[in-house]
C-alpha positions as YAML, in Angstrom:
chain: A
units: angstrom
residues:
- id: 1
  name: MET
  ca: [11.51, -87.42, 9.90]
- id: 2
  name: LYS
  ca: [7.92, -87.52, 8.77]
- id: 3
  name: ILE
  ca: [6.37, -90.23, 6.79]
- id: 4
  name: LEU
  ca: [2.95, -90.51, 5.14]
- id: 5
  name: GLY
  ca: [1.63, -93.95, 4.95]
- id: 6
  name: ILE
  ca: [-1.02, -95.19, 2.48]
- id: 7
  name: GLU
  ca: [-2.84, -98.45, 2.71]
- id: 8
  name: THR
  ca: [-5.55, -99.73, 0.22]
- id: 9
  name: SER
  ca: [-4.83, -103.38, -0.03]
- id: 10
  name: CYS
  ca: [-8.32, -104.34, 0.69]
- id: 11
  name: ASP
  ca: [-11.47, -102.47, 1.89]
- id: 12
  name: GLU
  ca: [-9.98, -99.90, 4.12]
- id: 13
  name: THR
  ca: [-8.87, -96.52, 2.72]
- id: 14
  name: ALA
  ca: [-6.28, -95.51, 5.38]
- id: 15
  name: ILE
  ca: [-3.63, -92.87, 5.70]
- id: 16
  name: SER
  ca: [-1.41, -91.94, 8.61]
- id: 17
  name: LEU
  ca: [1.22, -89.33, 9.14]
- id: 18
  name: ILE
  ca: [3.95, -90.07, 11.79]
- id: 19
  name: ALA
  ca: [7.02, -88.33, 13.03]
- id: 20
  name: VAL
  ca: [10.05, -90.45, 13.95]
- id: 21
  name: ASN
  ca: [12.81, -89.29, 16.22]
- id: 22
  name: GLU
  ca: [15.67, -91.31, 15.08]
- id: 23
  name: LYS
  ca: [17.85, -90.41, 17.99]
- id: 24
  name: LYS
  ca: [15.26, -91.26, 20.70]
- id: 25
  name: GLU
  ca: [13.68, -93.99, 18.52]
- id: 26
  name: THR
  ca: [10.26, -92.71, 19.11]
- id: 27
  name: VAL
  ca: [7.13, -92.42, 16.95]
- id: 28
  name: LYS
  ca: [4.38, -89.77, 17.34]
- id: 29
  name: ILE
  ca: [1.18, -90.22, 15.45]
- id: 30
  name: LEU
  ca: [0.46, -86.88, 14.01]
- id: 31
  name: GLY
  ca: [-2.74, -88.02, 12.07]
- id: 32
  name: ASN
  ca: [-4.45, -91.34, 11.45]
- id: 33
  name: THR
  ca: [-7.54, -91.87, 9.42]
- id: 34
  name: VAL
  ca: [-9.26, -95.12, 8.37]
- id: 35
  name: HIS
  ca: [-12.32, -95.27, 6.20]
- id: 36
  name: SER
  ca: [-14.06, -98.66, 6.04]
- id: 37
  name: GLN
  ca: [-16.12, -99.99, 3.24]
- id: 38
  name: ILE
  ca: [-17.71, -102.77, 5.31]
- id: 39
  name: ASP
  ca: [-21.28, -101.65, 4.58]
- id: 40
  name: ILE
  ca: [-20.80, -101.68, 0.92]
- id: 41
  name: HIS
  ca: [-19.47, -105.05, 0.75]
- id: 42
  name: ALA
  ca: [-21.77, -106.65, 3.38]
- id: 43
  name: GLN
  ca: [-24.28, -107.58, 0.82]
- id: 44
  name: TYR
  ca: [-21.77, -109.70, -1.11]
- id: 45
  name: GLY
  ca: [-20.56, -111.52, 1.95]
- id: 46
  name: GLY
  ca: [-16.96, -110.46, 1.24]
- id: 47
  name: VAL
  ca: [-14.98, -107.77, -0.46]
- id: 48
  name: PHE
  ca: [-15.78, -107.15, -4.03]
- id: 49
  name: PRO
  ca: [-12.59, -105.87, -5.72]
- id: 50
  name: ILE
  ca: [-13.98, -103.60, -8.30]
- id: 51
  name: LEU
  ca: [-16.17, -101.85, -5.72]
- id: 52
  name: ALA
  ca: [-13.11, -101.47, -3.33]
- id: 53
  name: LYS
  ca: [-11.25, -99.89, -6.18]
- id: 54
  name: ARG
  ca: [-13.92, -97.52, -6.94]
- id: 55
  name: GLU
  ca: [-14.44, -96.53, -3.29]
- id: 56
  name: HIS
  ca: [-10.58, -96.01, -2.73]
- id: 57
  name: GLN
  ca: [-10.62, -93.50, -5.65]
- id: 58
  name: ILE
  ca: [-13.56, -91.67, -4.12]
- id: 59
  name: ASN
  ca: [-12.11, -91.56, -0.63]
- id: 60
  name: LEU
  ca: [-8.38, -91.09, -0.68]
- id: 61
  name: ILE
  ca: [-8.50, -87.19, -1.00]
- id: 62
  name: PRO
  ca: [-10.93, -86.82, 1.82]
- id: 63
  name: VAL
  ca: [-8.92, -89.27, 4.08]
- id: 64
  name: LEU
  ca: [-5.79, -87.36, 3.14]
- id: 65
  name: VAL
  ca: [-7.27, -84.08, 4.08]
- id: 66
  name: LYS
  ca: [-8.50, -85.41, 7.28]
- id: 67
  name: THR
  ca: [-5.17, -86.86, 8.28]
- id: 68
  name: LEU
  ca: [-3.35, -83.72, 7.51]
- id: 69
  name: MET
  ca: [-5.92, -81.47, 9.37]
- id: 70
  name: GLU
  ca: [-5.67, -83.90, 12.36]
- id: 71
  name: ALA
  ca: [-1.84, -83.25, 12.49]
- id: 72
  name: GLY
  ca: [-1.26, -80.13, 14.67]
- id: 73
  name: ASP
  ca: [1.59, -78.83, 12.34]
- id: 74
  name: PHE
  ca: [-0.70, -79.15, 9.24]
- id: 75
  name: GLU
  ca: [-3.67, -76.74, 10.04]
- id: 76
  name: GLU
  ca: [-2.48, -74.60, 7.08]
- id: 77
  name: MET
  ca: [-3.11, -77.67, 4.90]
- id: 78
  name: LYS
  ca: [-6.80, -76.82, 4.62]
- id: 79
  name: ILE
  ca: [-7.65, -76.62, 0.95]
- id: 80
  name: GLN
  ca: [-7.17, -73.04, -0.23]
- id: 81
  name: THR
  ca: [-9.91, -70.94, -1.52]
- id: 82
  name: GLU
  ca: [-9.83, -69.71, -5.04]
- id: 83
  name: THR
  ca: [-8.81, -66.18, -3.92]
- id: 84
  name: ALA
  ca: [-5.82, -67.53, -1.99]
- id: 85
  name: ASP
  ca: [-2.34, -66.31, -2.78]
- id: 86
  name: GLU
  ca: [-1.23, -68.56, -5.71]
- id: 87
  name: LYS
  ca: [2.20, -68.60, -4.30]
- id: 88
  name: LYS
  ca: [0.88, -70.81, -1.55]
- id: 89
  name: SER
  ca: [-0.44, -73.37, -3.91]
- id: 90
  name: VAL
  ca: [1.26, -76.04, -5.93]
- id: 91
  name: LYS
  ca: [2.12, -75.01, -9.48]
- id: 92
  name: ILE
  ca: [0.80, -77.99, -11.47]
- id: 93
  name: THR
  ca: [0.09, -76.36, -14.79]
- id: 94
  name: SER
  ca: [3.40, -77.85, -16.09]
- id: 95
  name: LYS
  ca: [2.81, -81.09, -14.20]
- id: 96
  name: ILE
  ca: [-0.86, -81.81, -15.12]
- id: 97
  name: LYS
  ca: [-0.16, -84.04, -18.23]
- id: 98
  name: GLU
  ca: [2.13, -86.28, -16.21]
- id: 99
  name: ILE
  ca: [-0.40, -86.55, -13.47]
- id: 100
  name: GLU
  ca: [-3.06, -87.47, -15.82]
- id: 101
  name: GLN
  ca: [-0.69, -90.10, -17.16]
- id: 102
  name: ILE
  ca: [-0.10, -91.55, -13.62]
- id: 103
  name: LEU
  ca: [-3.86, -91.65, -12.90]
- id: 104
  name: GLN
  ca: [-5.22, -92.52, -16.23]
- id: 105
  name: LYS
  ca: [-6.59, -95.86, -14.80]
- id: 106
  name: GLU
  ca: [-8.12, -93.95, -11.85]
- id: 107
  name: PRO
  ca: [-10.46, -91.33, -13.53]
- id: 108
  name: GLU
  ca: [-12.56, -90.73, -10.43]
- id: 109
  name: LEU
  ca: [-9.43, -90.17, -8.28]
- id: 110
  name: LEU
  ca: [-7.94, -87.87, -10.99]
- id: 111
  name: ILE
  ca: [-10.89, -85.39, -10.77]
- id: 112
  name: HIS
  ca: [-10.44, -85.14, -7.04]
- id: 113
  name: PHE
  ca: [-6.72, -85.15, -7.20]
- id: 114
  name: THR
  ca: [-6.30, -82.10, -9.61]
- id: 115
  name: LYS
  ca: [-8.84, -79.94, -7.49]
- id: 116
  name: PHE
  ca: [-6.90, -80.87, -4.22]
- id: 117
  name: ILE
  ca: [-3.29, -80.53, -5.52]
- id: 118
  name: SER
  ca: [-3.80, -77.17, -7.08]
- id: 119
  name: LYS
  ca: [-5.08, -75.68, -3.95]
- id: 120
  name: THR
  ca: [-2.99, -77.18, -1.36]
- id: 121
  name: LYS
  ca: [0.45, -76.37, 0.08]
- id: 122
  name: LYS
  ca: [3.02, -79.01, -0.13]
- id: 123
  name: PRO
  ca: [3.21, -80.66, 3.53]
- id: 124
  name: ASP
  ca: [6.17, -81.08, 5.57]
- id: 125
  name: VAL
  ca: [6.63, -84.86, 4.68]
- id: 126
  name: ASP
  ca: [9.89, -86.51, 3.99]
- id: 127
  name: TYR
  ca: [8.63, -89.86, 2.48]
- id: 128
  name: ILE
  ca: [5.44, -91.38, 1.15]
- id: 129
  name: ALA
  ca: [5.10, -95.05, 2.11]
- id: 130
  name: VAL
  ca: [2.52, -97.08, 0.24]
- id: 131
  name: THR
  ca: [1.44, -100.85, 0.16]
- id: 132
  name: ILE
  ca: [2.38, -102.66, -3.07]
- id: 133
  name: GLY
  ca: [1.20, -106.07, -1.71]
- id: 134
  name: PRO
  ca: [-0.09, -108.64, -0.91]
- id: 135
  name: GLY
  ca: [-3.85, -107.81, -1.19]
- id: 136
  name: LEU
  ca: [-6.42, -107.26, -4.05]
- id: 137
  name: GLU
  ca: [-4.52, -105.94, -7.04]
- id: 138
  name: PRO
  ca: [-7.17, -103.51, -8.24]
- id: 139
  name: ALA
  ca: [-7.29, -101.90, -4.82]
- id: 140
  name: LEU
  ca: [-3.62, -101.81, -4.51]
- id: 141
  name: TRP
  ca: [-3.06, -100.03, -7.85]
- id: 142
  name: VAL
  ca: [-5.32, -97.19, -6.69]
- id: 143
  name: GLY
  ca: [-2.98, -96.61, -3.64]
- id: 144
  name: ILE
  ca: [0.27, -96.99, -5.72]
- id: 145
  name: ASN
  ca: [-0.95, -94.44, -8.27]
- id: 146
  name: PHE
  ca: [-2.02, -92.00, -5.72]
- id: 147
  name: ALA
  ca: [1.32, -92.23, -4.06]
- id: 148
  name: ARG
  ca: [3.07, -91.74, -7.39]
- id: 149
  name: ALA
  ca: [0.92, -88.60, -8.17]
- id: 150
  name: LEU
  ca: [1.70, -87.17, -4.83]
- id: 151
  name: SER
  ca: [5.30, -87.89, -5.06]
- id: 152
  name: TYR
  ca: [5.45, -86.18, -8.55]
- id: 153
  name: ALA
  ca: [3.45, -83.17, -7.48]
- id: 154
  name: TRP
  ca: [5.26, -82.68, -4.21]
- id: 155
  name: ASN
  ca: [8.78, -84.04, -5.18]
- id: 156
  name: ILE
  ca: [8.71, -86.54, -2.22]
- id: 157
  name: PRO
  ca: [10.28, -89.99, -2.59]
- id: 158
  name: ILE
  ca: [8.15, -93.07, -2.26]
- id: 159
  name: ILE
  ca: [8.73, -96.14, -0.25]
- id: 160
  name: PRO
  ca: [7.17, -99.51, -1.44]
- id: 161
  name: CYS
  ca: [6.04, -101.52, 1.47]
- id: 162
  name: ASN
  ca: [4.84, -104.97, 2.28]
- id: 163
  name: HIS
  ca: [1.37, -105.20, 3.93]
- id: 164
  name: MET
  ca: [2.37, -108.25, 6.19]
- id: 165
  name: GLU
  ca: [5.59, -106.68, 7.42]
- id: 166
  name: GLY
  ca: [3.37, -103.49, 8.54]
- id: 167
  name: HIS
  ca: [1.27, -105.96, 10.74]
- id: 168
  name: ILE
  ca: [4.53, -107.04, 12.35]
- id: 169
  name: LEU
  ca: [5.82, -103.68, 13.04]
- id: 170
  name: THR
  ca: [2.48, -102.26, 14.72]
- id: 171
  name: ALA
  ca: [3.34, -104.65, 17.44]
- id: 172
  name: LEU
  ca: [6.77, -103.23, 18.01]
- id: 173
  name: ILE
  ca: [5.74, -99.94, 19.34]
- id: 174
  name: LYS
  ca: [4.72, -99.19, 22.92]
- id: 175
  name: LYS
  ca: [2.78, -96.05, 24.07]
- id: 176
  name: GLU
  ca: [4.61, -93.89, 26.58]
- id: 177
  name: LYS
  ca: [4.28, -90.17, 27.69]
- id: 178
  name: THR
  ca: [7.02, -87.67, 27.58]
- id: 179
  name: LYS
  ca: [7.21, -84.00, 28.67]
- id: 180
  name: GLY
  ca: [5.77, -81.76, 26.06]
- id: 181
  name: GLU
  ca: [7.60, -78.47, 24.80]
- id: 182
  name: THR
  ca: [6.26, -76.47, 27.72]
- id: 183
  name: GLY
  ca: [7.56, -79.00, 30.34]
- id: 184
  name: ASN
  ca: [4.03, -79.20, 31.94]
- id: 185
  name: ASP
  ca: [1.99, -81.10, 29.56]
- id: 186
  name: THR
  ca: [2.66, -84.53, 28.02]
- id: 187
  name: ASP
  ca: [2.98, -85.77, 24.45]
- id: 188
  name: GLU
  ca: [1.78, -89.19, 23.71]
- id: 189
  name: VAL
  ca: [4.55, -91.05, 21.78]
- id: 190
  name: TYR
  ca: [5.34, -94.62, 20.90]
- id: 191
  name: LYS
  ca: [8.80, -96.28, 21.70]
- id: 192
  name: LEU
  ca: [10.22, -98.39, 18.97]
- id: 193
  name: LEU
  ca: [10.92, -101.88, 20.40]
- id: 194
  name: HIS
  ca: [12.85, -103.46, 17.61]
- id: 195
  name: LYS
  ca: [16.11, -103.45, 19.55]
- id: 196
  name: ASN
  ca: [14.70, -104.57, 22.82]
- id: 197
  name: ILE
  ca: [13.97, -108.13, 21.60]
- id: 198
  name: SER
  ca: [16.34, -111.04, 20.75]
- id: 199
  name: TYR
  ca: [16.42, -112.65, 17.42]
- id: 200
  name: PRO
  ca: [15.26, -114.86, 15.92]
- id: 201
  name: ALA
  ca: [11.75, -114.24, 16.89]
- id: 202
  name: LEU
  ca: [8.54, -115.59, 15.60]
- id: 203
  name: SER
  ca: [5.49, -113.74, 14.26]
- id: 204
  name: LEU
  ca: [1.92, -115.20, 13.76]
- id: 205
  name: LEU
  ca: [0.17, -113.17, 11.26]
- id: 206
  name: ILE
  ca: [-3.68, -113.75, 11.11]
- id: 207
  name: SER
  ca: [-6.06, -111.70, 9.00]
- id: 208
  name: GLY
  ca: [-8.74, -111.90, 6.49]
- id: 209
  name: GLY
  ca: [-6.55, -113.01, 3.65]
- id: 210
  name: HIS
  ca: [-3.54, -114.54, 5.44]
- id: 211
  name: THR
  ca: [-2.50, -117.05, 8.12]
- id: 212
  name: GLN
  ca: [1.24, -117.35, 8.36]
- id: 213
  name: ILE
  ca: [4.01, -118.12, 10.90]
- id: 214
  name: VAL
  ca: [6.96, -116.16, 10.06]
- id: 215
  name: LEU
  ca: [10.63, -116.50, 11.43]
- id: 216
  name: ILE
  ca: [12.05, -113.00, 11.97]
- id: 217
  name: GLU
  ca: [15.91, -113.14, 11.85]
- id: 218
  name: SER
  ca: [15.98, -109.31, 11.86]
- id: 219
  name: ILE
  ca: [13.77, -106.58, 10.89]
- id: 220
  name: GLY
  ca: [13.47, -106.76, 7.05]
- id: 221
  name: ASN
  ca: [14.76, -110.32, 7.10]
- id: 222
  name: TYR
  ca: [11.73, -112.78, 7.06]
- id: 223
  name: LYS
  ca: [11.17, -116.46, 6.34]
- id: 224
  name: ILE
  ca: [7.77, -118.24, 6.12]
- id: 225
  name: VAL
  ca: [7.84, -121.41, 8.22]
- id: 226
  name: GLY
  ca: [4.11, -122.02, 8.03]
- id: 227
  name: GLU
  ca: [1.10, -120.84, 6.20]
- id: 228
  name: THR
  ca: [-2.48, -121.81, 5.33]
- id: 229
  name: ARG
  ca: [-2.97, -124.17, 2.35]
- id: 230
  name: ASP
  ca: [-6.33, -122.77, 1.47]
- id: 231
  name: ASP
  ca: [-8.64, -120.42, 3.60]
- id: 232
  name: ALA
  ca: [-7.25, -117.90, 5.98]
- id: 233
  name: ILE
  ca: [-8.72, -117.68, 9.35]
- id: 234
  name: GLY
  ca: [-10.65, -114.56, 8.44]
- id: 235
  name: GLU
  ca: [-12.11, -116.18, 5.36]
- id: 236
  name: CYS
  ca: [-13.11, -119.18, 7.47]
- id: 237
  name: PHE
  ca: [-14.96, -116.95, 9.82]
- id: 238
  name: ASP
  ca: [-16.75, -115.15, 7.00]
- id: 239
  name: LYS
  ca: [-17.86, -118.37, 5.37]
- id: 240
  name: VAL
  ca: [-19.15, -119.68, 8.77]
- id: 241
  name: VAL
  ca: [-21.29, -116.73, 9.49]
- id: 242
  name: ARG
  ca: [-22.77, -116.88, 5.98]
- id: 243
  name: THR
  ca: [-23.70, -120.59, 6.68]
- id: 244
  name: LEU
  ca: [-25.23, -119.51, 9.98]
- id: 245
  name: GLY
  ca: [-27.16, -116.63, 8.28]
- id: 246
  name: LEU
  ca: [-25.24, -113.84, 9.85]
- id: 247
  name: PRO
  ca: [-24.03, -110.60, 8.28]
- id: 248
  name: TYR
  ca: [-20.50, -109.96, 6.98]
- id: 249
  name: PRO
  ca: [-17.78, -109.57, 8.39]
- id: 250
  name: GLY
  ca: [-17.55, -112.95, 10.24]
- id: 251
  name: GLY
  ca: [-14.72, -112.08, 12.67]
- id: 252
  name: PRO
  ca: [-16.61, -109.79, 15.08]
- id: 253
  name: GLN
  ca: [-19.81, -112.00, 14.97]
- id: 254
  name: ILE
  ca: [-17.81, -115.16, 15.87]
- id: 255
  name: SER
  ca: [-16.10, -113.32, 18.65]
- id: 256
  name: LYS
  ca: [-19.28, -111.90, 20.22]
- id: 257
  name: LEU
  ca: [-21.32, -115.03, 19.89]
- id: 258
  name: ALA
  ca: [-18.58, -117.28, 21.15]
- id: 259
  name: ARG
  ca: [-18.11, -115.10, 24.18]
- id: 260
  name: GLU
  ca: [-21.85, -115.28, 24.99]
- id: 261
  name: ALA
  ca: [-21.76, -118.98, 24.60]
- id: 262
  name: ARG
  ca: [-18.97, -119.38, 27.14]
- id: 263
  name: GLU
  ca: [-20.61, -117.08, 29.50]
- id: 264
  name: ARG
  ca: [-23.91, -119.01, 29.31]
- id: 265
  name: GLY
  ca: [-22.18, -122.48, 29.26]
- id: 266
  name: ILE
  ca: [-23.44, -123.15, 25.86]
- id: 267
  name: ALA
  ca: [-21.77, -125.89, 23.64]
- id: 268
  name: SER
  ca: [-22.06, -126.85, 20.04]
- id: 269
  name: PRO
  ca: [-24.51, -129.71, 19.09]
- id: 270
  name: GLU
  ca: [-21.51, -131.60, 17.76]
- id: 271
  name: PRO
  ca: [-17.66, -131.17, 17.89]
- id: 272
  name: LEU
  ca: [-15.80, -129.84, 14.95]
- id: 273
  name: PRO
  ca: [-12.47, -131.02, 13.63]
- id: 274
  name: ARG
  ca: [-9.23, -129.43, 14.25]
- id: 275
  name: PRO
  ca: [-7.69, -129.48, 10.70]
- id: 276
  name: MET
  ca: [-4.00, -130.46, 10.53]
- id: 277
  name: ILE
  ca: [-3.53, -130.34, 14.27]
- id: 278
  name: LYS
  ca: [-1.59, -133.55, 14.29]
- id: 279
  name: SER
  ca: [0.59, -132.80, 10.93]
- id: 280
  name: ASP
  ca: [4.32, -132.62, 11.49]
- id: 281
  name: ASP
  ca: [4.62, -129.15, 9.84]
- id: 282
  name: MET
  ca: [3.48, -125.85, 10.82]
- id: 283
  name: ASP
  ca: [0.90, -125.29, 7.99]
- id: 284
  name: PHE
  ca: [-2.85, -124.66, 8.40]
- id: 285
  name: SER
  ca: [-5.95, -125.71, 6.46]
- id: 286
  name: PHE
  ca: [-9.33, -124.11, 7.49]
- id: 287
  name: SER
  ca: [-11.34, -124.85, 4.26]
- id: 288
  name: GLY
  ca: [-12.59, -128.15, 5.71]
- id: 289
  name: LEU
  ca: [-13.66, -126.54, 8.97]
- id: 290
  name: LYS
  ca: [-16.18, -124.25, 7.44]
- id: 291
  name: THR
  ca: [-17.24, -127.24, 5.29]
- id: 292
  name: SER
  ca: [-17.74, -129.16, 8.52]
- id: 293
  name: VAL
  ca: [-20.02, -126.36, 9.81]
- id: 294
  name: LEU
  ca: [-22.05, -126.49, 6.59]
- id: 295
  name: TYR
  ca: [-22.66, -130.24, 6.96]
- id: 296
  name: LEU
  ca: [-23.53, -129.88, 10.61]
- id: 297
  name: VAL
  ca: [-26.19, -127.20, 9.73]
- id: 298
  name: GLU
  ca: [-27.59, -129.55, 7.06]
- id: 299
  name: ARG
  ca: [-27.65, -132.42, 9.58]
- id: 300
  name: LEU
  ca: [-29.72, -130.27, 11.88]
- id: 301
  name: LYS
  ca: [-32.14, -129.17, 9.21]
- id: 302
  name: LYS
  ca: [-32.71, -132.75, 8.24]
- id: 303
  name: LYS
  ca: [-33.53, -133.60, 11.88]
- id: 304
  name: LYS
  ca: [-35.78, -130.62, 11.89]
- id: 305
  name: VAL
  ca: [-33.79, -128.96, 14.65]
- id: 306
  name: PRO
  ca: [-34.33, -125.19, 14.29]
- id: 307
  name: LEU
  ca: [-31.06, -123.17, 14.11]
- id: 308
  name: SER
  ca: [-31.94, -121.23, 17.38]
- id: 309
  name: ASP
  ca: [-29.83, -118.40, 18.75]
- id: 310
  name: ASP
  ca: [-28.20, -120.67, 21.47]
- id: 311
  name: ILE
  ca: [-27.22, -123.33, 18.66]
- id: 312
  name: ILE
  ca: [-25.75, -120.64, 16.63]
- id: 313
  name: ARG
  ca: [-23.86, -119.37, 19.78]
- id: 314
  name: GLY
  ca: [-22.51, -123.00, 20.37]
- id: 315
  name: ILE
  ca: [-21.47, -123.40, 16.78]
- id: 316
  name: ALA
  ca: [-19.69, -120.07, 16.75]
- id: 317
  name: ARG
  ca: [-17.79, -121.07, 20.09]
- id: 318
  name: GLU
  ca: [-16.76, -124.47, 18.69]
- id: 319
  name: THR
  ca: [-15.48, -122.74, 15.53]
- id: 320
  name: GLU
  ca: [-13.46, -120.39, 17.57]
- id: 321
  name: ASP
  ca: [-12.19, -123.08, 19.87]
- id: 322
  name: ALA
  ca: [-11.20, -125.27, 16.89]
- id: 323
  name: ILE
  ca: [-9.24, -122.54, 15.21]
- id: 324
  name: THR
  ca: [-7.53, -121.44, 18.45]
- id: 325
  name: ASP
  ca: [-6.42, -125.08, 19.22]
- id: 326
  name: VAL
  ca: [-4.77, -125.37, 16.02]
- id: 327
  name: ILE
  ca: [-3.07, -122.04, 16.35]
- id: 328
  name: LEU
  ca: [-1.72, -122.95, 19.76]
- id: 329
  name: VAL
  ca: [-0.49, -126.42, 18.74]
- id: 330
  name: LYS
  ca: [1.50, -124.98, 15.60]
- id: 331
  name: MET
  ca: [2.91, -122.00, 17.51]
- id: 332
  name: LYS
  ca: [4.10, -124.21, 20.20]
- id: 333
  name: LYS
  ca: [5.81, -126.46, 17.70]
- id: 334
  name: ALA
  ca: [7.56, -123.32, 16.16]
- id: 335
  name: ILE
  ca: [8.57, -121.87, 19.39]
- id: 336
  name: GLU
  ca: [10.30, -125.25, 20.34]
- id: 337
  name: LYS
  ca: [11.79, -125.82, 16.97]
- id: 338
  name: PHE
  ca: [13.36, -122.27, 16.59]
- id: 339
  name: ALA
  ca: [14.11, -121.77, 20.15]
- id: 340
  name: VAL
  ca: [12.71, -118.12, 20.21]
- id: 341
  name: GLU
  ca: [12.28, -115.89, 23.20]
- id: 342
  name: THR
  ca: [9.75, -113.48, 21.66]
- id: 343
  name: ILE
  ca: [6.66, -114.02, 19.57]
- id: 344
  name: ILE
  ca: [4.92, -111.00, 17.82]
- id: 345
  name: ILE
  ca: [1.30, -111.22, 16.86]
- id: 346
  name: GLY
  ca: [-0.29, -109.27, 13.94]
- id: 347
  name: GLY
  ca: [-3.29, -109.00, 11.73]
- id: 348
  name: GLY
  ca: [-6.90, -108.07, 12.06]
- id: 349
  name: VAL
  ca: [-8.03, -111.47, 13.50]
- id: 350
  name: ILE
  ca: [-5.88, -110.71, 16.75]
- id: 351
  name: ALA
  ca: [-8.63, -108.24, 17.64]
- id: 352
  name: ASN
  ca: [-10.35, -111.49, 18.59]
- id: 353
  name: THR
  ca: [-10.23, -111.36, 22.51]
- id: 354
  name: HIS
  ca: [-10.26, -115.22, 23.05]
- id: 355
  name: ILE
  ca: [-7.43, -115.94, 20.51]
- id: 356
  name: ARG
  ca: [-5.47, -113.08, 22.01]
- id: 357
  name: GLU
  ca: [-5.75, -114.21, 25.53]
- id: 358
  name: GLU
  ca: [-4.90, -117.85, 24.71]
- id: 359
  name: LEU
  ca: [-1.76, -116.69, 22.78]
- id: 360
  name: GLU
  ca: [-0.86, -114.69, 25.89]
- id: 361
  name: LYS
  ca: [-1.30, -117.95, 28.06]
- id: 362
  name: LEU
  ca: [0.95, -119.84, 25.71]
- id: 363
  name: ALA
  ca: [3.70, -117.26, 25.90]
- id: 364
  name: ASP
  ca: [3.48, -117.34, 29.75]
- id: 365
  name: GLU
  ca: [3.59, -121.14, 29.55]
- id: 366
  name: CYS
  ca: [6.72, -121.06, 27.52]
- id: 367
  name: SER
  ca: [8.24, -118.26, 29.52]
- id: 368
  name: ILE
  ca: [8.69, -116.10, 26.51]
- id: 369
  name: LYS
  ca: [7.76, -112.43, 25.70]
- id: 370
  name: ILE
  ca: [4.77, -111.70, 23.53]
- id: 371
  name: LEU
  ca: [4.19, -108.50, 21.64]
- id: 372
  name: LEU
  ca: [0.64, -107.58, 20.43]
- id: 373
  name: PRO
  ca: [-0.63, -104.37, 18.72]
- id: 374
  name: GLU
  ca: [-3.20, -102.21, 20.36]
- id: 375
  name: PHE
  ca: [-6.71, -103.16, 19.36]
- id: 376
  name: ASP
  ca: [-7.07, -99.96, 17.45]
- id: 377
  name: HIS
  ca: [-3.88, -100.81, 15.39]
- id: 378
  name: ALA
  ca: [-4.78, -104.49, 14.77]
- id: 379
  name: THR
  ca: [-6.81, -104.13, 11.54]
- id: 380
  name: ASP
  ca: [-5.53, -102.48, 8.37]
- id: 381
  name: ASN
  ca: [-4.35, -98.94, 8.82]
- id: 382
  name: GLY
  ca: [-1.96, -96.38, 7.47]
- id: 383
  name: LEU
  ca: [0.13, -96.47, 10.63]
- id: 384
  name: MET
  ca: [1.44, -99.88, 9.73]
- id: 385
  name: ILE
  ca: [2.54, -98.89, 6.34]
- id: 386
  name: ALA
  ca: [4.18, -95.60, 7.64]
- id: 387
  name: LEU
  ca: [6.13, -97.75, 10.07]
- id: 388
  name: ALA
  ca: [7.10, -100.17, 7.36]
- id: 389
  name: GLY
  ca: [8.26, -97.11, 5.34]
- id: 390
  name: TYR
  ca: [10.52, -95.88, 8.20]
- id: 391
  name: PHE
  ca: [12.32, -99.32, 8.24]
- id: 392
  name: ASN
  ca: [12.53, -99.49, 4.51]
- id: 393
  name: ARG
  ca: [13.37, -95.94, 3.81]
- id: 394
  name: LYS
  ca: [16.60, -96.85, 2.16]
- id: 395
  name: LYS
  ca: [14.58, -98.52, -0.56]
- id: 396
  name: SER
  ca: [12.79, -95.17, -1.52]
- id: 397
  name: VAL
  ca: [12.27, -94.48, -5.23]
- id: 398
  name: ASN
  ca: [11.16, -91.36, -7.25]
- id: 399
  name: SER
  ca: [7.69, -90.99, -8.95]
- id: 400
  name: ASP
  ca: [9.08, -92.01, -12.34]
- id: 401
  name: ILE
  ca: [9.75, -95.57, -11.11]
- id: 402
  name: LEU
  ca: [6.86, -97.82, -12.16]
- id: 403
  name: LEU
  ca: [5.87, -99.55, -8.98]
- id: 404
  name: LYS
  ca: [3.72, -102.72, -9.34]
- id: 405
  name: ALA
  ca: [1.01, -104.12, -7.55]
- id: 406
  name: VAL
  ca: [1.70, -107.75, -6.41]
- id: 407
  name: GLY
  ca: [-1.33, -109.49, -4.96]
- id: 408
  name: THR
  ca: [0.61, -112.44, -3.73]
- id: 409
  name: LEU
  ca: [3.75, -110.55, -2.68]
- id: 410
  name: PRO
  ca: [5.48, -112.82, -0.03]
- id: 411
  name: ILE
  ca: [7.05, -111.38, 3.10]
- id: 412
  name: GLY
  ca: [10.02, -113.66, 2.56]
- id: 413
  name: PRO
  ca: [10.93, -117.10, 1.20]
- id: 414
  name: ARG
  ca: [9.27, -120.26, 2.40]
- id: 415
  name: ILE
  ca: [11.64, -122.60, 4.23]
...
């Protein structure tokens, strides 16, 4: 079974093609491409939705072509020349009006799409999975309409997917090597781990726009037991670095500077609060933390203390420590309350080495299993959506079903 995953929820245009062996429960990544828009949004200190929408329209076709060409079985998918046998190209003459209707709100994408689809053979794909939420709705719509146009042109069903579920599932694959077709070489595949863990399990999802603790009763059955009441961790990092005069995005900056501070024994000029660390629930709040950094910087300025590189390192370390402390307390509370034996960590912020290591220590302390995605799979990507597509394939629909982008789509009910 081959699934094409499309992800456009924020500022990454990402497409992945995977092959799932249902009998062996393995996944092979045939092609995986991510195009980041970080440089474009850096001047705004965050993602500008309309720009993200425009860039997705421009980049989706090149990202798809690169993904298909990367897949060994799809070398013939190179765009055909005008002199190529018309029998090898998709006949879109009778479909062009419907495609124009599907992509009417994506004019830039329509131009690229019609050129591509008329010169390209239909790939060997069983399903097209696409993110419908949560995320930035203008960006989500581009991916959804692109998937619908591909579905209509190639007659391939679509699977609507939840972005946050995708982050959970990327931690549920483990790399292994198997004998190749010749028996001598090896193929790199991933083993699906969903049957190797006991339920219920807990997932901590930490990203640029989300901070949640999710109870997993089974794959596809999720309940939110804790979440941020304001800023997500990624947003807090972005706002702190802006206060410190550092470039976007904040996560990598904080991680790097905090690591340097620990190595050099540098501390913050003042301690920062640990928001809601003593509350009885499992919710978070990080808006006040970034405000505390702002007030700290203002106090230093009034004292005419220059914001030196070492002071910045110290504040970055204290920010990271404050967030990590809160995460650990909330997760330990959830582990004990629900008596879980496995925690699953997902989201772009888990690329932060310190947070990752501290969560591993917590799992060891509680004598439970921890599953984390590979660093390359932690941030937004098409693989996570292709995996979500596999587990939700029974929910597939045809291109004539009007899928909707839902910016606040929950992964499950709040309990």
